[in-house]
N, CA, C, O and CB atoms as a CASP TS submission, in Angstrom:
PFRMAT TS
TARGET T0000
AUTHOR 0000-0000-0000
METHOD Language model
MODEL 1
PARENT N/A
ATOM      1  N   MET     1      -4.830 -15.189 -10.533  1.00  0.00           N
ATOM      2  CA  MET     1      -5.518 -14.276  -9.648  1.00  0.00           C
ATOM      3  C   MET     1      -4.781 -14.104  -8.317  1.00  0.00           C
ATOM      4  O   MET     1      -4.839 -13.037  -7.705  1.00  0.00           O
ATOM      5  CB  MET     1      -6.925 -14.765  -9.404  1.00  0.00           C
ATOM      6  N   LYS     2      -4.086 -15.163  -7.871  1.00  0.00           N
ATOM      7  CA  LYS     2      -3.378 -15.078  -6.592  1.00  0.00           C
ATOM      8  C   LYS     2      -2.412 -13.896  -6.583  1.00  0.00           C
ATOM      9  O   LYS     2      -2.297 -13.181  -5.588  1.00  0.00           O
ATOM     10  CB  LYS     2      -2.618 -16.385  -6.311  1.00  0.00           C
ATOM     11  N   HIS     3      -1.730 -13.704  -7.687  1.00  0.00           N
ATOM     12  CA  HIS     3      -0.748 -12.617  -7.769  1.00  0.00           C
ATOM     13  C   HIS     3      -1.425 -11.259  -7.570  1.00  0.00           C
ATOM     14  O   HIS     3      -0.947 -10.427  -6.798  1.00  0.00           O
ATOM     15  CB  HIS     3      -0.015 -12.651  -9.130  1.00  0.00           C
ATOM     16  N   GLU     4      -2.533 -11.045  -8.266  1.00  0.00           N
ATOM     17  CA  GLU     4      -3.227  -9.768  -8.146  1.00  0.00           C
ATOM     18  C   GLU     4      -3.880  -9.605  -6.776  1.00  0.00           C
ATOM     19  O   GLU     4      -4.001  -8.485  -6.279  1.00  0.00           O
ATOM     20  CB  GLU     4      -4.277  -9.638  -9.238  1.00  0.00           C
ATOM     21  N   VAL     5      -4.296 -10.692  -6.170  1.00  0.00           N
ATOM     22  CA  VAL     5      -4.857 -10.631  -4.816  1.00  0.00           C
ATOM     23  C   VAL     5      -3.796 -10.129  -3.841  1.00  0.00           C
ATOM     24  O   VAL     5      -4.107  -9.377  -2.917  1.00  0.00           O
ATOM     25  CB  VAL     5      -5.387 -12.024  -4.372  1.00  0.00           C
ATOM     26  N   GLU     6      -2.555 -10.539  -4.041  1.00  0.00           N
ATOM     27  CA  GLU     6      -1.471 -10.051  -3.170  1.00  0.00           C
ATOM     28  C   GLU     6      -1.314  -8.534  -3.303  1.00  0.00           C
ATOM     29  O   GLU     6      -1.095  -7.841  -2.310  1.00  0.00           O
ATOM     30  CB  GLU     6      -0.133 -10.758  -3.517  1.00  0.00           C
ATOM     31  N   HIS     7      -1.424  -8.027  -4.519  1.00  0.00           N
ATOM     32  CA  HIS     7      -1.361  -6.565  -4.707  1.00  0.00           C
ATOM     33  C   HIS     7      -2.558  -5.895  -4.026  1.00  0.00           C
ATOM     34  O   HIS     7      -2.405  -4.867  -3.367  1.00  0.00           O
ATOM     35  CB  HIS     7      -1.330  -6.203  -6.226  1.00  0.00           C
ATOM     36  N   LYS     8      -3.728  -6.471  -4.186  1.00  0.00           N
ATOM     37  CA  LYS     8      -4.927  -5.922  -3.524  1.00  0.00           C
ATOM     38  C   LYS     8      -4.719  -5.905  -2.013  1.00  0.00           C
ATOM     39  O   LYS     8      -5.063  -4.933  -1.340  1.00  0.00           O
ATOM     40  CB  LYS     8      -6.196  -6.755  -3.885  1.00  0.00           C
ATOM     41  N   ASN     9      -4.156  -6.984  -1.492  1.00  0.00           N
ATOM     42  CA  ASN     9      -3.922  -7.065  -0.050  1.00  0.00           C
ATOM     43  C   ASN     9      -2.973  -5.968   0.422  1.00  0.00           C
ATOM     44  O   ASN     9      -3.143  -5.436   1.518  1.00  0.00           O
ATOM     45  CB  ASN     9      -3.359  -8.436   0.320  1.00  0.00           C
ATOM     46  N   SER    10      -1.988  -5.628  -0.382  1.00  0.00           N
ATOM     47  CA  SER    10      -1.086  -4.528  -0.018  1.00  0.00           C
ATOM     48  C   SER    10      -1.871  -3.246   0.185  1.00  0.00           C
ATOM     49  O   SER    10      -1.622  -2.501   1.134  1.00  0.00           O
ATOM     50  CB  SER    10      -0.007  -4.322  -1.098  1.00  0.00           C
ATOM     51  N   GLY    11      -2.816  -2.990  -0.703  1.00  0.00           N
ATOM     52  CA  GLY    11      -3.646  -1.798  -0.562  1.00  0.00           C
ATOM     53  C   GLY    11      -4.497  -1.838   0.693  1.00  0.00           C
ATOM     54  O   GLY    11      -4.648  -0.833   1.388  1.00  0.00           O
ATOM     55  N   LEU    12      -5.053  -3.012   0.980  1.00  0.00           N
ATOM     56  CA  LEU    12      -5.870  -3.147   2.187  1.00  0.00           C
ATOM     57  C   LEU    12      -5.028  -2.989   3.453  1.00  0.00           C
ATOM     58  O   LEU    12      -5.454  -2.346   4.413  1.00  0.00           O
ATOM     59  CB  LEU    12      -6.579  -4.503   2.198  1.00  0.00           C
ATOM     60  N   TYR    13      -3.838  -3.577   3.448  1.00  0.00           N
ATOM     61  CA  TYR    13      -2.952  -3.454   4.609  1.00  0.00           C
ATOM     62  C   TYR    13      -2.526  -2.000   4.799  1.00  0.00           C
ATOM     63  O   TYR    13      -2.447  -1.509   5.925  1.00  0.00           O
ATOM     64  CB  TYR    13      -1.709  -4.359   4.446  1.00  0.00           C
ATOM     65  N   ALA    14      -2.255  -1.323   3.693  1.00  0.00           N
ATOM     66  CA  ALA    14      -1.872   0.089   3.774  1.00  0.00           C
ATOM     67  C   ALA    14      -3.011   0.911   4.373  1.00  0.00           C
ATOM     68  O   ALA    14      -2.787   1.760   5.236  1.00  0.00           O
ATOM     69  CB  ALA    14      -1.492   0.633   2.376  1.00  0.00           C
ATOM     70  N   ALA    15      -4.225   0.654   3.912  1.00  0.00           N
ATOM     71  CA  ALA    15      -5.388   1.387   4.440  1.00  0.00           C
ATOM     72  C   ALA    15      -5.550   1.132   5.934  1.00  0.00           C
ATOM     73  O   ALA    15      -5.829   2.056   6.698  1.00  0.00           O
ATOM     74  CB  ALA    15      -6.678   0.977   3.691  1.00  0.00           C
ATOM     75  N   ARG    16      -5.376  -0.111   6.348  1.00  0.00           N
ATOM     76  CA  ARG    16      -5.494  -0.460   7.770  1.00  0.00           C
ATOM     77  C   ARG    16      -4.429   0.269   8.587  1.00  0.00           C
ATOM     78  O   ARG    16      -4.711   0.813   9.655  1.00  0.00           O
ATOM     79  CB  ARG    16      -5.366  -1.991   7.970  1.00  0.00           C
ATOM     80  N   ASP    17      -3.202   0.270   8.068  1.00  0.00           N
ATOM     81  CA  ASP    17      -2.113   0.921   8.793  1.00  0.00           C
ATOM     82  C   ASP    17      -2.295   2.437   8.853  1.00  0.00           C
ATOM     83  O   ASP    17      -1.989   3.067   9.865  1.00  0.00           O
ATOM     84  CB  ASP    17      -0.778   0.587   8.142  1.00  0.00           C
ATOM     85  N   ILE    18      -2.792   3.009   7.770  1.00  0.00           N
ATOM     86  CA  ILE    18      -3.046   4.454   7.756  1.00  0.00           C
ATOM     87  C   ILE    18      -4.132   4.799   8.772  1.00  0.00           C
ATOM     88  O   ILE    18      -3.991   5.747   9.544  1.00  0.00           O
ATOM     89  CB  ILE    18      -3.461   4.928   6.335  1.00  0.00           C
ATOM     90  N   GLU    19      -5.200   4.034   8.767  1.00  0.00           N
ATOM     91  CA  GLU    19      -6.278   4.300   9.719  1.00  0.00           C
ATOM     92  C   GLU    19      -5.769   4.211  11.161  1.00  0.00           C
ATOM     93  O   GLU    19      -6.080   5.064  11.991  1.00  0.00           O
ATOM     94  CB  GLU    19      -7.438   3.311   9.503  1.00  0.00           C
ATOM     95  N   GLY    20      -4.989   3.173  11.444  1.00  0.00           N
ATOM     96  CA  GLY    20      -4.445   3.015  12.795  1.00  0.00           C
ATOM     97  C   GLY    20      -3.532   4.162  13.179  1.00  0.00           C
ATOM     98  O   GLY    20      -3.585   4.660  14.304  1.00  0.00           O
ATOM     99  N   ALA    21      -2.694   4.581  12.239  1.00  0.00           N
ATOM    100  CA  ALA    21      -1.767   5.674  12.517  1.00  0.00           C
ATOM    101  C   ALA    21      -2.505   6.989  12.736  1.00  0.00           C
ATOM    102  O   ALA    21      -2.132   7.778  13.604  1.00  0.00           O
ATOM    103  CB  ALA    21      -0.767   5.822  11.377  1.00  0.00           C
ATOM    104  N   LEU    22      -3.543   7.223  11.955  1.00  0.00           N
ATOM    105  CA  LEU    22      -4.315   8.457  12.103  1.00  0.00           C
ATOM    106  C   LEU    22      -5.028   8.508  13.447  1.00  0.00           C
ATOM    107  O   LEU    22      -5.156   9.572  14.053  1.00  0.00           O
ATOM    108  CB  LEU    22      -5.329   8.587  10.971  1.00  0.00           C
ATOM    109  N   MET    23      -5.484   7.364  13.899  1.00  0.00           N
ATOM    110  CA  MET    23      -6.178   7.314  15.191  1.00  0.00           C
ATOM    111  C   MET    23      -5.236   7.658  16.347  1.00  0.00           C
ATOM    112  O   MET    23      -5.680   8.078  17.416  1.00  0.00           O
ATOM    113  CB  MET    23      -6.788   5.923  15.411  1.00  0.00           C
ATOM    114  N   LYS    24      -3.943   7.476  16.123  1.00  0.00           N
ATOM    115  CA  LYS    24      -2.955   7.745  17.168  1.00  0.00           C
ATOM    116  C   LYS    24      -2.423   9.179  17.129  1.00  0.00           C
ATOM    117  O   LYS    24      -1.707   9.599  18.038  1.00  0.00           O
ATOM    118  CB  LYS    24      -1.803   6.776  17.041  1.00  0.00           C
ATOM    119  N   LEU    25      -2.767   9.928  16.086  1.00  0.00           N
ATOM    120  CA  LEU    25      -2.300  11.313  16.003  1.00  0.00           C
ATOM    121  C   LEU    25      -2.868  12.115  17.176  1.00  0.00           C
ATOM    122  O   LEU    25      -4.020  11.946  17.574  1.00  0.00           O
ATOM    123  CB  LEU    25      -2.713  11.958  14.646  1.00  0.00           C
ATOM    124  N   GLU    26      -2.040  12.968  17.698  1.00  0.00           N
ATOM    125  CA  GLU    26      -2.499  13.840  18.783  1.00  0.00           C
ATOM    126  C   GLU    26      -3.475  14.868  18.221  1.00  0.00           C
ATOM    127  O   GLU    26      -3.336  15.326  17.087  1.00  0.00           O
ATOM    128  CB  GLU    26      -1.296  14.547  19.483  1.00  0.00           C
ATOM    129  N   GLU    27      -4.448  15.213  19.026  1.00  0.00           N
ATOM    130  CA  GLU    27      -5.394  16.246  18.619  1.00  0.00           C
ATOM    131  C   GLU    27      -4.647  17.560  18.429  1.00  0.00           C
ATOM    132  O   GLU    27      -3.698  17.876  19.147  1.00  0.00           O
ATOM    133  CB  GLU    27      -6.533  16.403  19.663  1.00  0.00           C
ATOM    134  N   ASP    28      -5.107  18.304  17.447  1.00  0.00           N
ATOM    135  CA  ASP    28      -4.477  19.588  17.150  1.00  0.00           C
ATOM    136  C   ASP    28      -5.568  20.542  16.694  1.00  0.00           C
ATOM    137  O   ASP    28      -6.362  20.208  15.815  1.00  0.00           O
ATOM    138  CB  ASP    28      -3.355  19.445  16.061  1.00  0.00           C
ATOM    139  N   THR    29      -5.609  21.702  17.276  1.00  0.00           N
ATOM    140  CA  THR    29      -6.633  22.676  16.911  1.00  0.00           C
ATOM    141  C   THR    29      -6.282  23.398  15.605  1.00  0.00           C
ATOM    142  O   THR    29      -7.124  24.087  15.028  1.00  0.00           O
ATOM    143  CB  THR    29      -6.816  23.692  18.040  1.00  0.00           C
ATOM    144  N   ASP    30      -5.063  23.242  15.152  1.00  0.00           N
ATOM    145  CA  ASP    30      -4.649  23.856  13.893  1.00  0.00           C
ATOM    146  C   ASP    30      -4.891  22.841  12.768  1.00  0.00           C
ATOM    147  O   ASP    30      -4.133  21.883  12.622  1.00  0.00           O
ATOM    148  CB  ASP    30      -3.136  24.304  13.943  1.00  0.00           C
ATOM    149  N   CYS    31      -5.943  23.052  11.982  1.00  0.00           N
ATOM    150  CA  CYS    31      -6.332  22.108  10.935  1.00  0.00           C
ATOM    151  C   CYS    31      -5.235  21.919   9.882  1.00  0.00           C
ATOM    152  O   CYS    31      -5.015  20.808   9.399  1.00  0.00           O
ATOM    153  CB  CYS    31      -7.610  22.581  10.263  1.00  0.00           C
ATOM    154  N   ASP    32      -4.555  23.005   9.534  1.00  0.00           N
ATOM    155  CA  ASP    32      -3.494  22.897   8.528  1.00  0.00           C
ATOM    156  C   ASP    32      -2.361  22.007   9.032  1.00  0.00           C
ATOM    157  O   ASP    32      -1.852  21.166   8.291  1.00  0.00           O
ATOM    158  CB  ASP    32      -2.950  24.291   8.164  1.00  0.00           C
ATOM    159  N   ARG    33      -1.974  22.190  10.268  1.00  0.00           N
ATOM    160  CA  ARG    33      -0.892  21.390  10.849  1.00  0.00           C
ATOM    161  C   ARG    33      -1.322  19.923  10.969  1.00  0.00           C
ATOM    162  O   ARG    33      -0.534  19.022  10.683  1.00  0.00           O
ATOM    163  CB  ARG    33      -0.485  21.949  12.239  1.00  0.00           C
ATOM    164  N   LEU    34      -2.544  19.688  11.382  1.00  0.00           N
ATOM    165  CA  LEU    34      -3.061  18.329  11.495  1.00  0.00           C
ATOM    166  C   LEU    34      -3.129  17.662  10.124  1.00  0.00           C
ATOM    167  O   LEU    34      -2.757  16.498   9.974  1.00  0.00           O
ATOM    168  CB  LEU    34      -4.449  18.335  12.153  1.00  0.00           C
ATOM    169  N   SER    35      -3.598  18.395   9.139  1.00  0.00           N
ATOM    170  CA  SER    35      -3.678  17.878   7.775  1.00  0.00           C
ATOM    171  C   SER    35      -2.297  17.518   7.240  1.00  0.00           C
ATOM    172  O   SER    35      -2.116  16.475   6.612  1.00  0.00           O
ATOM    173  CB  SER    35      -4.345  18.903   6.855  1.00  0.00           C
ATOM    174  N   GLU    36      -1.335  18.383   7.494  1.00  0.00           N
ATOM    175  CA  GLU    36       0.037  18.117   7.034  1.00  0.00           C
ATOM    176  C   GLU    36       0.598  16.865   7.705  1.00  0.00           C
ATOM    177  O   GLU    36       1.211  16.026   7.045  1.00  0.00           O
ATOM    178  CB  GLU    36       0.953  19.330   7.324  1.00  0.00           C
ATOM    179  N   SER    37       0.391  16.741   8.999  1.00  0.00           N
ATOM    180  CA  SER    37       0.873  15.561   9.727  1.00  0.00           C
ATOM    181  C   SER    37       0.228  14.288   9.190  1.00  0.00           C
ATOM    182  O   SER    37       0.903  13.281   8.975  1.00  0.00           O
ATOM    183  CB  SER    37       0.586  15.701  11.232  1.00  0.00           C
ATOM    184  N   ALA    38      -1.078  14.343   8.976  1.00  0.00           N
ATOM    185  CA  ALA    38      -1.808  13.175   8.476  1.00  0.00           C
ATOM    186  C   ALA    38      -1.331  12.785   7.088  1.00  0.00           C
ATOM    187  O   ALA    38      -1.143  11.603   6.801  1.00  0.00           O
ATOM    188  CB  ALA    38      -3.311  13.452   8.452  1.00  0.00           C
ATOM    189  N   ASN    39      -1.137  13.771   6.229  1.00  0.00           N
ATOM    190  CA  ASN    39      -0.666  13.481   4.869  1.00  0.00           C
ATOM    191  C   ASN    39       0.743  12.916   4.853  1.00  0.00           C
ATOM    192  O   ASN    39       1.028  11.977   4.110  1.00  0.00           O
ATOM    193  CB  ASN    39      -0.715  14.735   4.021  1.00  0.00           C
ATOM    194  N   LEU    40       1.625  13.477   5.665  1.00  0.00           N
ATOM    195  CA  LEU    40       2.987  12.947   5.733  1.00  0.00           C
ATOM    196  C   LEU    40       2.982  11.493   6.194  1.00  0.00           C
ATOM    197  O   LEU    40       3.679  10.648   5.632  1.00  0.00           O
ATOM    198  CB  LEU    40       3.849  13.798   6.679  1.00  0.00           C
ATOM    199  N   LEU    41       2.203  11.223   7.203  1.00  0.00           N
ATOM    200  CA  LEU    41       2.099   9.869   7.739  1.00  0.00           C
ATOM    201  C   LEU    41       1.515   8.912   6.704  1.00  0.00           C
ATOM    202  O   LEU    41       2.057   7.829   6.482  1.00  0.00           O
ATOM    203  CB  LEU    41       1.239   9.862   9.006  1.00  0.00           C
ATOM    204  N   GLY    42       0.420   9.307   6.074  1.00  0.00           N
ATOM    205  CA  GLY    42      -0.208   8.465   5.055  1.00  0.00           C
ATOM    206  C   GLY    42       0.705   8.205   3.879  1.00  0.00           C
ATOM    207  O   GLY    42       0.792   7.076   3.395  1.00  0.00           O
ATOM    208  N   ASN    43       1.388   9.238   3.412  1.00  0.00           N
ATOM    209  CA  ASN    43       2.299   9.081   2.277  1.00  0.00           C
ATOM    210  C   ASN    43       3.462   8.150   2.607  1.00  0.00           C
ATOM    211  O   ASN    43       3.910   7.383   1.754  1.00  0.00           O
ATOM    212  CB  ASN    43       2.834  10.440   1.843  1.00  0.00           C
ATOM    213  N   LYS    44       3.946   8.218   3.834  1.00  0.00           N
ATOM    214  CA  LYS    44       5.036   7.330   4.247  1.00  0.00           C
ATOM    215  C   LYS    44       4.574   5.868   4.213  1.00  0.00           C
ATOM    216  O   LYS    44       5.307   4.991   3.757  1.00  0.00           O
ATOM    217  CB  LYS    44       5.536   7.706   5.669  1.00  0.00           C
ATOM    218  N   ILE    45       3.375   5.618   4.690  1.00  0.00           N
ATOM    219  CA  ILE    45       2.842   4.257   4.699  1.00  0.00           C
ATOM    220  C   ILE    45       2.604   3.767   3.272  1.00  0.00           C
ATOM    221  O   ILE    45       2.944   2.630   2.947  1.00  0.00           O
ATOM    222  CB  ILE    45       1.533   4.193   5.512  1.00  0.00           C
ATOM    223  N   VAL    46       2.028   4.608   2.422  1.00  0.00           N
ATOM    224  CA  VAL    46       1.792   4.233   1.026  1.00  0.00           C
ATOM    225  C   VAL    46       3.113   3.908   0.345  1.00  0.00           C
ATOM    226  O   VAL    46       3.199   2.943  -0.414  1.00  0.00           O
ATOM    227  CB  VAL    46       1.059   5.363   0.267  1.00  0.00           C
ATOM    228  N   LYS    47       4.139   4.702   0.609  1.00  0.00           N
ATOM    229  CA  LYS    47       5.455   4.461   0.021  1.00  0.00           C
ATOM    230  C   LYS    47       5.984   3.079   0.430  1.00  0.00           C
ATOM    231  O   LYS    47       6.556   2.361  -0.390  1.00  0.00           O
ATOM    232  CB  LYS    47       6.448   5.565   0.451  1.00  0.00           C
ATOM    233  N   THR    48       5.793   2.720   1.684  1.00  0.00           N
ATOM    234  CA  THR    48       6.230   1.413   2.173  1.00  0.00           C
ATOM    235  C   THR    48       5.535   0.285   1.411  1.00  0.00           C
ATOM    236  O   THR    48       6.175  -0.685   1.004  1.00  0.00           O
ATOM    237  CB  THR    48       5.951   1.284   3.679  1.00  0.00           C
ATOM    238  N   TYR    49       4.230   0.420   1.222  1.00  0.00           N
ATOM    239  CA  TYR    49       3.482  -0.637   0.531  1.00  0.00           C
ATOM    240  C   TYR    49       3.728  -0.625  -0.965  1.00  0.00           C
ATOM    241  O   TYR    49       3.652  -1.679  -1.596  1.00  0.00           O
ATOM    242  CB  TYR    49       1.997  -0.492   0.800  1.00  0.00           C
ATOM    243  N   ASN    50       4.020   0.520  -1.556  1.00  0.00           N
ATOM    244  CA  ASN    50       4.423   0.556  -2.964  1.00  0.00           C
ATOM    245  C   ASN    50       5.719  -0.216  -3.160  1.00  0.00           C
ATOM    246  O   ASN    50       5.879  -0.942  -4.141  1.00  0.00           O
ATOM    247  CB  ASN    50       4.588   2.011  -3.450  1.00  0.00           C
ATOM    248  N   LYS    51       6.641  -0.052  -2.219  1.00  0.00           N
ATOM    249  CA  LYS    51       7.898  -0.802  -2.282  1.00  0.00           C
ATOM    250  C   LYS    51       7.625  -2.292  -2.136  1.00  0.00           C
ATOM    251  O   LYS    51       8.236  -3.111  -2.823  1.00  0.00           O
ATOM    252  CB  LYS    51       8.879  -0.325  -1.185  1.00  0.00           C
ATOM    253  N   ARG    52       6.704  -2.643  -1.240  1.00  0.00           N
ATOM    254  CA  ARG    52       6.335  -4.060  -1.053  1.00  0.00           C
ATOM    255  C   ARG    52       5.828  -4.643  -2.375  1.00  0.00           C
ATOM    256  O   ARG    52       6.198  -5.756  -2.748  1.00  0.00           O
ATOM    257  CB  ARG    52       5.245  -4.210   0.062  1.00  0.00           C
ATOM    258  N   ASN    53       4.981  -3.887  -3.082  1.00  0.00           N
ATOM    259  CA  ASN    53       4.469  -4.360  -4.369  1.00  0.00           C
ATOM    260  C   ASN    53       5.576  -4.519  -5.401  1.00  0.00           C
ATOM    261  O   ASN    53       5.614  -5.511  -6.129  1.00  0.00           O
ATOM    262  CB  ASN    53       3.414  -3.405  -4.894  1.00  0.00           C
ATOM    263  N   LYS    54       6.470  -3.548  -5.464  1.00  0.00           N
ATOM    264  CA  LYS    54       7.578  -3.635  -6.422  1.00  0.00           C
ATOM    265  C   LYS    54       8.487  -4.814  -6.104  1.00  0.00           C
ATOM    266  O   LYS    54       8.926  -5.525  -7.007  1.00  0.00           O
ATOM    267  CB  LYS    54       8.391  -2.334  -6.423  1.00  0.00           C
ATOM    268  N   ASP    55       8.768  -5.020  -4.826  1.00  0.00           N
ATOM    269  CA  ASP    55       9.600  -6.155  -4.420  1.00  0.00           C
ATOM    270  C   ASP    55       8.911  -7.477  -4.763  1.00  0.00           C
ATOM    271  O   ASP    55       9.560  -8.420  -5.214  1.00  0.00           O
ATOM    272  CB  ASP    55       9.906  -6.090  -2.908  1.00  0.00           C
ATOM    273  N   TYR    56       7.610  -7.540  -4.551  1.00  0.00           N
ATOM    274  CA  TYR    56       6.837  -8.745  -4.859  1.00  0.00           C
ATOM    275  C   TYR    56       6.879  -9.031  -6.356  1.00  0.00           C
ATOM    276  O   TYR    56       7.071 -10.177  -6.762  1.00  0.00           O
ATOM    277  CB  TYR    56       5.374  -8.592  -4.382  1.00  0.00           C
ATOM    278  N   ASP    57       6.700  -7.996  -7.183  1.00  0.00           N
ATOM    279  CA  ASP    57       6.770  -8.187  -8.631  1.00  0.00           C
ATOM    280  C   ASP    57       8.159  -8.641  -9.061  1.00  0.00           C
ATOM    281  O   ASP    57       8.301  -9.496  -9.935  1.00  0.00           O
ATOM    282  CB  ASP    57       6.393  -6.894  -9.358  1.00  0.00           C
ATOM    283  N   LYS    58       9.177  -8.063  -8.441  1.00  0.00           N
ATOM    284  CA  LYS    58      10.547  -8.452  -8.774  1.00  0.00           C
ATOM    285  C   LYS    58      10.791  -9.916  -8.387  1.00  0.00           C
ATOM    286  O   LYS    58      11.365 -10.684  -9.159  1.00  0.00           O
ATOM    287  CB  LYS    58      11.566  -7.526  -8.060  1.00  0.00           C
ATOM    288  N   LYS    59      10.355 -10.282  -7.201  1.00  0.00           N
ATOM    289  CA  LYS    59      10.541 -11.647  -6.688  1.00  0.00           C
ATOM    290  C   LYS    59       9.813 -12.676  -7.559  1.00  0.00           C
ATOM    291  O   LYS    59      10.311 -13.782  -7.768  1.00  0.00           O
ATOM    292  CB  LYS    59      10.039 -11.743  -5.237  1.00  0.00           C
ATOM    293  N   THR    60       8.644 -12.307  -8.061  1.00  0.00           N
ATOM    294  CA  THR    60       7.826 -13.252  -8.839  1.00  0.00           C
ATOM    295  C   THR    60       7.934 -13.011 -10.344  1.00  0.00           C
ATOM    296  O   THR    60       7.213 -13.629 -11.128  1.00  0.00           O
ATOM    297  CB  THR    60       6.367 -13.153  -8.411  1.00  0.00           C
ATOM    298  N   LYS    61       8.822 -12.124 -10.739  1.00  0.00           N
ATOM    299  CA  LYS    61       8.952 -11.728 -12.149  1.00  0.00           C
ATOM    300  C   LYS    61       7.571 -11.341 -12.704  1.00  0.00           C
ATOM    301  O   LYS    61       7.113 -11.853 -13.725  1.00  0.00           O
ATOM    302  CB  LYS    61       9.583 -12.889 -12.998  1.00  0.00           C
ATOM    303  N   ASN    62       6.945 -10.424 -11.988  1.00  0.00           N
ATOM    304  CA  ASN    62       5.600  -9.929 -12.329  1.00  0.00           C
ATOM    305  C   ASN    62       4.583 -11.060 -12.422  1.00  0.00           C
ATOM    306  O   ASN    62       3.667 -11.026 -13.244  1.00  0.00           O
ATOM    307  CB  ASN    62       5.638  -9.165 -13.651  1.00  0.00           C
ATOM    308  N   GLY    63       4.760 -12.054 -11.570  1.00  0.00           N
ATOM    309  CA  GLY    63       3.805 -13.141 -11.486  1.00  0.00           C
ATOM    310  C   GLY    63       4.129 -14.349 -12.349  1.00  0.00           C
ATOM    311  O   GLY    63       3.491 -15.392 -12.209  1.00  0.00           O
ATOM    312  N   LYS    64       5.107 -14.228 -13.238  1.00  0.00           N
ATOM    313  CA  LYS    64       5.440 -15.342 -14.134  1.00  0.00           C
ATOM    314  C   LYS    64       5.831 -16.597 -13.352  1.00  0.00           C
ATOM    315  O   LYS    64       5.495 -17.711 -13.755  1.00  0.00           O
ATOM    316  CB  LYS    64       6.581 -14.940 -15.077  1.00  0.00           C
ATOM    317  N   LEU    65       6.537 -16.420 -12.236  1.00  0.00           N
ATOM    318  CA  LEU    65       6.941 -17.569 -11.437  1.00  0.00           C
ATOM    319  C   LEU    65       5.756 -18.202 -10.707  1.00  0.00           C
ATOM    320  O   LEU    65       5.871 -19.292 -10.146  1.00  0.00           O
ATOM    321  CB  LEU    65       8.005 -17.155 -10.436  1.00  0.00           C
ATOM    322  N   GLU    66       4.616 -17.505 -10.721  1.00  0.00           N
ATOM    323  CA  GLU    66       3.400 -18.023 -10.104  1.00  0.00           C
ATOM    324  C   GLU    66       2.401 -18.505 -11.158  1.00  0.00           C
ATOM    325  O   GLU    66       1.263 -18.854 -10.842  1.00  0.00           O
ATOM    326  CB  GLU    66       2.757 -16.951  -9.223  1.00  0.00           C
ATOM    327  N   GLY    67       2.840 -18.518 -12.394  1.00  0.00           N
ATOM    328  CA  GLY    67       1.972 -19.006 -13.462  1.00  0.00           C
ATOM    329  C   GLY    67       1.166 -17.949 -14.181  1.00  0.00           C
ATOM    330  O   GLY    67       0.302 -18.280 -14.993  1.00  0.00           O
ATOM    331  N   VAL    68       1.431 -16.680 -13.902  1.00  0.00           N
ATOM    332  CA  VAL    68       0.703 -15.616 -14.596  1.00  0.00           C
ATOM    333  C   VAL    68       1.153 -15.592 -16.047  1.00  0.00           C
ATOM    334  O   VAL    68       2.346 -15.616 -16.351  1.00  0.00           O
ATOM    335  CB  VAL    68       0.936 -14.228 -13.916  1.00  0.00           C
ATOM    336  N   ASN    69       0.168 -15.543 -16.931  1.00  0.00           N
ATOM    337  CA  ASN    69       0.445 -15.480 -18.360  1.00  0.00           C
ATOM    338  C   ASN    69      -0.509 -14.457 -18.950  1.00  0.00           C
ATOM    339  O   ASN    69      -1.725 -14.634 -18.888  1.00  0.00           O
ATOM    340  CB  ASN    69       0.287 -16.886 -19.052  1.00  0.00           C
ATOM    341  N   THR    70       0.028 -13.392 -19.521  1.00  0.00           N
ATOM    342  CA  THR    70      -0.827 -12.322 -20.032  1.00  0.00           C
ATOM    343  C   THR    70      -1.748 -12.808 -21.143  1.00  0.00           C
ATOM    344  O   THR    70      -2.774 -12.180 -21.406  1.00  0.00           O
ATOM    345  CB  THR    70       0.022 -11.172 -20.539  1.00  0.00           C
ATOM    346  N   LYS    71      -1.409 -13.900 -21.792  1.00  0.00           N
ATOM    347  CA  LYS    71      -2.294 -14.427 -22.850  1.00  0.00           C
ATOM    348  C   LYS    71      -3.626 -14.881 -22.260  1.00  0.00           C
ATOM    349  O   LYS    71      -4.628 -14.966 -22.971  1.00  0.00           O
ATOM    350  CB  LYS    71      -1.616 -15.608 -23.596  1.00  0.00           C
ATOM    351  N   ASN    72      -3.638 -15.174 -20.952  1.00  0.00           N
ATOM    352  CA  ASN    72      -4.882 -15.569 -20.301  1.00  0.00           C
ATOM    353  C   ASN    72      -5.843 -14.405 -20.162  1.00  0.00           C
ATOM    354  O   ASN    72      -7.033 -14.616 -19.926  1.00  0.00           O
ATOM    355  CB  ASN    72      -4.595 -16.158 -18.940  1.00  0.00           C
ATOM    356  N   PHE    73      -5.356 -13.181 -20.304  1.00  0.00           N
ATOM    357  CA  PHE    73      -6.171 -11.997 -20.091  1.00  0.00           C
ATOM    358  C   PHE    73      -6.517 -11.273 -21.379  1.00  0.00           C
ATOM    359  O   PHE    73      -7.330 -10.349 -21.375  1.00  0.00           O
ATOM    360  CB  PHE    73      -5.468 -11.061 -19.168  1.00  0.00           C
ATOM    361  N   ILE    74      -5.914 -11.681 -22.464  1.00  0.00           N
ATOM    362  CA  ILE    74      -6.136 -10.979 -23.736  1.00  0.00           C
ATOM    363  C   ILE    74      -7.097 -11.764 -24.605  1.00  0.00           C
ATOM    364  O   ILE    74      -7.412 -11.339 -25.717  1.00  0.00           O
ATOM    365  CB  ILE    74      -4.806 -10.756 -24.483  1.00  0.00           C
TER
END
């Protein structure tokens, strides 16, 4: 479970970072421009955390080095 908790934490950290970044966006009366800025920012943060997850899986051999065994789930 520890391995999957780390993946869950990546999602939570990404959400926290996205929320913080959105709060810092300058006000804009143009909704389309604001939406585009928010989406670009959010996608950049998600990409960072997706890479974190991939690196974590690579480092742990998808959890095998932490004792993950798929037979435990089947």
